[in-house]
C-alpha positions as CSV (number, residue, x, y, z in Angstrom):
1,M,10.2,-37.4,-29.6
2,W,9.1,-35.2,-26.5
3,V,11.5,-34.3,-24.0
4,Y,10.4,-33.6,-20.5
5,T,12.7,-31.7,-18.1
6,H,11.9,-31.0,-14.8
7,W,12.4,-27.3,-13.4
8,K,12.7,-26.6,-10.0
9,A,11.8,-23.2,-9.1
10,G,13.9,-21.6,-6.4
11,P,12.8,-20.1,-3.1
12,A,9.7,-17.9,-3.5
13,M,10.2,-14.1,-3.4
14,K,9.3,-12.4,-0.2
15,L,7.5,-9.1,-0.9
16,P,6.8,-6.7,2.0
17,N,3.1,-6.2,2.9
18,D,3.1,-2.4,1.5
19,W,5.0,-3.3,-1.7
20,I,2.6,-1.4,-3.9
21,K,3.0,1.6,-1.8
22,E,6.6,1.3,-2.2
23,L,6.2,1.0,-5.9
24,E,4.2,4.3,-6.1
25,L,7.2,6.1,-4.4
26,L,9.7,4.1,-6.5
27,A,7.8,5.2,-9.4
28,W,8.0,8.7,-8.7
29,R,11.8,8.6,-7.9
30,F,12.6,7.1,-11.1
31,S,9.9,8.3,-13.5
32,Y,12.6,9.7,-16.0
33,L,12.8,5.9,-16.9
34,G,9.7,6.6,-18.8
35,F,7.5,3.5,-17.7
36,G,4.9,5.9,-16.0
37,P,2.0,5.6,-18.9
38,D,2.3,1.8,-18.8
39,L,2.0,1.5,-14.9
40,A,-1.6,1.6,-14.9
41,C,-2.2,-1.5,-17.1
42,M,0.5,-3.7,-16.0
43,T,-0.4,-7.1,-14.4
44,T,0.3,-8.1,-11.0
45,T,3.6,-10.0,-12.2
46,E,4.6,-7.0,-14.3
47,S,4.2,-4.8,-11.3
48,T,6.3,-7.1,-9.0
49,G,9.0,-7.3,-11.6
50,L,8.9,-3.4,-11.8
51,Y,9.1,-3.3,-8.1
52,C,12.1,-5.5,-7.9
53,Y,13.9,-3.6,-10.4
54,L,13.1,-0.2,-9.1
55,S,14.1,-1.4,-5.4
56,R,17.5,-2.9,-6.9
57,I,18.4,0.2,-8.3
58,A,17.4,2.3,-5.2
59,A,19.4,0.1,-3.2
60,T,22.6,0.5,-5.3
61,A,22.0,4.4,-5.7
62,R,22.6,4.8,-2.0
């Protein structure tokens, strides 16, 4: 028996226009986390997730 559940996504995440540049700065700042070698081969989705993670760490570290 197949069960269909409807998943409703929340509001779309708003990224700044220059989020790639900000990701580069955050990557330098938090390079001790060890994601540097993987950064070049990340997909856009993975890079976006990393940007959100690092920007959240940066916001709480202030």
